[in-house]
N, C-alpha and C positions, 0 to 999 in steps of 0.2 A: 518886218512884217509883224503885224499885231496877233496876239492871242485869238483863236475863235472862241474860246470860251468866256475867258475874261475881257479880252479886247485890249489890257494893255502890250505896249510893245515889246517883241524878245530881239536883245541884242544887248550889248557892252557886257559888264563885269559881274562876276559874282564872287563872293568871298568863298574862300577853299575850307571846305568844312561844312559848310555853312548847308540849309535845308535844300537852299534853291540849288547849290551846286549839287547835290544829289539828285535832285531832279532832272537837272541838266544832263546829268550822267546816264540817267535810264532815259533820254531824249523826249521829256517832258516839259512842260511850260515851267520855268523858274518861280511863276508868280503864284498860278492857283495847282499847280501839278496834272494839268489838263494833256490829256493824248493830243500829238498836231493830226491833222489831216492828211491823206494818202496825199504821196508827192512831196510833203514838208519833212524836214527832221533838226532837230535840234541837237545840239554836242558843241565841244569844246572847238576852238578852232585848231589847235594842235592835233586834236584827234582824227578830225577830216581830211589834213594835209596826206598824202602817201608819202611813206618813206620813203628815203634815198636808196635805191637800189645798189646794192655793192657791186663792185667792179671786178671779174674774175678773168685771169689769165691760164693760158694753157701751162700748167705744171713744167713738163716736159723741156717745152719751150725756154720757160724764163730759166731753167736750168742748164740750158744747150746755151743763152748767150752770155749767162754768169759766168762760164768758161772763158769766155772773150773780155771778160773784166779787170784780170791783172795786167793784159796788152794794153789795155786803153788806160788802165791807172798809170803804168810807164810813162805813155805818150803825155799825159796830161802833168806828168811829174815834170817831164822834159822843158815842156813849154812854159811853166813855173817859174825853173831854174834859169832857163833861159833867159826868161823877161828879166827877174831879176839881176842876173849878171851884166847886162847890158844896161838896167837902171842903176846899178853901183859901179861899171868902168864910165857912166856920164855924171858920177859924182851926184848919185841919189842914193844914198847908202839905205837911209832908212825905208824910202819906197821900195828898192829892190828888196831890201830881207822880210818885208810885211807880204808883199806881192807872192814872194816865192814860199814863203810859209803856208798863205792863204791857199794856194793852188796844192800844196804836197797833201795840206789837211784836206781840202776837199778829196781831192782823189783818194785819198786811203781811206775816208769814211764811205766815199760811194762805190769805187770801185775795188775796193778790196773786201771791204765788211760788208756793205749791203750786198753786193754781186754774190757774197758768200754766205747769203742767209738762205736756210733752207725753204724749199719752195713744198712744204707741204699740201698733199695732196687733201680736199673734202672730201669726206668721206657721205655715201647716200646711205643711208640708216634704213630706208625703205626697201633697197633693193640688197643692201648688202656689198654693192662694191662701190670702188675708187672711183671718182669723176674725172681725175685727171685735173682739177682745177684747183686754181690758190689765187690768194689776195694777195700776193706779192709780186707788185709790178716788177716790171723787166728793166733791166738797167738799158739806158738809151747813150747816143751819140753826142747830148748837148754838151755836156761840161767839155768833154774833149775838144769839143770843136771851138767853144766857147773860150777855153782856155788860150789857144793859140793864136785866136783872134785876138783876144786881151792882150797878151804875150806881146803881139807884134805891135798893135797900137799903142801900148807902153813905152816899147822900148823907141820908137819912131818920133812918140813924143816930146821924151826926155833928152832924145837924141841932140847935140850940139858938136862942133868940131872944134878944134883950136886951130885949124889949117884946111886948107880946100884939099890936098894931097891925104891929108891924114883923117879928114873927114870921109872921105871918098871910102876908104878901106875900111872905114867903122860902118857904114851904110853897107856896103858888101857886106860884111860879115853877119850883120842882121836879116838882112834877106837872103843870104846864102843859107845859114842855120835854121833860123824857119820855115826856107824852102823845103830844104832836107827833112824838120820834124814835120813837116804837111804830107809830104811822100812817105814817112813812115807809116803814118793812121790813116791816108786816104783810103785803102783799101780794106779798110777795118769798118768803113762806113755802110758797109751793103751788109754789115751785120745788125740789123734792124731784128725786131719782134716779127715781122712777116718771114724773113730769110731764117729766122730760129725755129719755127714751125714746121717747114718743111727740113732744115738740118737736124731736128729733132725725130721727124718721120725717118728718115734715112736710118740714124746710128739705130734705131728699132730695129729696122730692117736687117741690119750689118749683125746686131747682137742675137737676132732671131737664127740668122745665117751659123754663126757661128755656135751657138746652143745646137743646132741641128749637126751640124761638122762634127762637135764632139761627141753627140749621141750615136753616128754613122759610125765613128772609129772605134765607139765602145763595142758594137754589135760587129763590127769587124772582127776585133780581136777575140770575143766571145763564139766566131764563125758562124753567125747568125746573118750572113750577108752572099745571096745566091746570083750568081750570074743574071743578067734579066734574058738571054737569050736561050740559053742550055739548059739551064737551072742548077749545074755544077756549084757547090761551095767553094768561096774563094777562100784561099787557104795561101796563097804566094801575090804573083802578079796578078795587076787587075788596071782596069781603067775606068773611070769614074767621069761623070759630068754631073753637075747640080744647076737643079733651074728650079726656081720658086723654093717651095718647102719640100720638094724631094731631090731624088740622085738617080742617072741609070748607069748600074755598073754591070760592066761586062768583064769575062774572065780573058787572059792572055790567050787562048786558043781560038775565042770567039773575034778577037778586035785585035788587030796589028799593033804588038806591044812596042815601045819605044824608051829607052832606059832615061828617066827623067825627063820628057819628049812631052809634047801637047798634039794635039789633030783636032782641028775644027771641021765639024760635020754639021753644015747648016748653020743655024744660032746656037750649037751647043760646042760647047768646047771639052773635050777630053783629056784629064791630066792624067796619065802612065805613072803608076806607082805601084810598089810591094812592100809588104806586111812585113 
């Protein structure tokens, strides 16, 4: 378009630090410094582009799936060593060594070191609370699965036999060992980021239950727990059932007590214990 003030075309480039650049930074015409009519805007190309949004992940989920990293790293190393071994047995020493080293280094860097990267929470300074979000991306199964496929493909590619019988035996060993490796790692494929979110929630629930149980025992030994039916203070034997964030406690007089036993009442399970 042309400037409505001076009629000169607006566009192209301006020299950094020049008067024209200063005018553009203020949204004015670079030629005459006139303001733009309503609905039009002058500016640098980079300033008008939206900034790429940072990708955040659930910090607890990233930590949870990171705990599976060592096992996935071991499976990746196993695939690399199998591929390297069969290459060496088929007289491809250099290829076998290089492949094994590459897989081992990749597994160490990704499944051991990267998976152990602290997933620090971002902090909301306006609210003064943690957002439980992190920029550390969760590990995935890609490298582990790729190492299995690459190891099997490479082993079959360099495969050659000196005789029909020995060739079949070597082929059976290739398929058998990689089949075993597949079985060892297949059940970890479900450990994805989506799974980790649910697992993190369950871990938090378990930790909360453990904290509540510790608090319950502390109050019990202090003599602050009373029977929920008769109101007597619990001093020796009692029955307790935990549900959600609470507990139902009954003394041995109000509830049939069995040594080291359990009694189900509806959806509650009472454990019989003693101080």
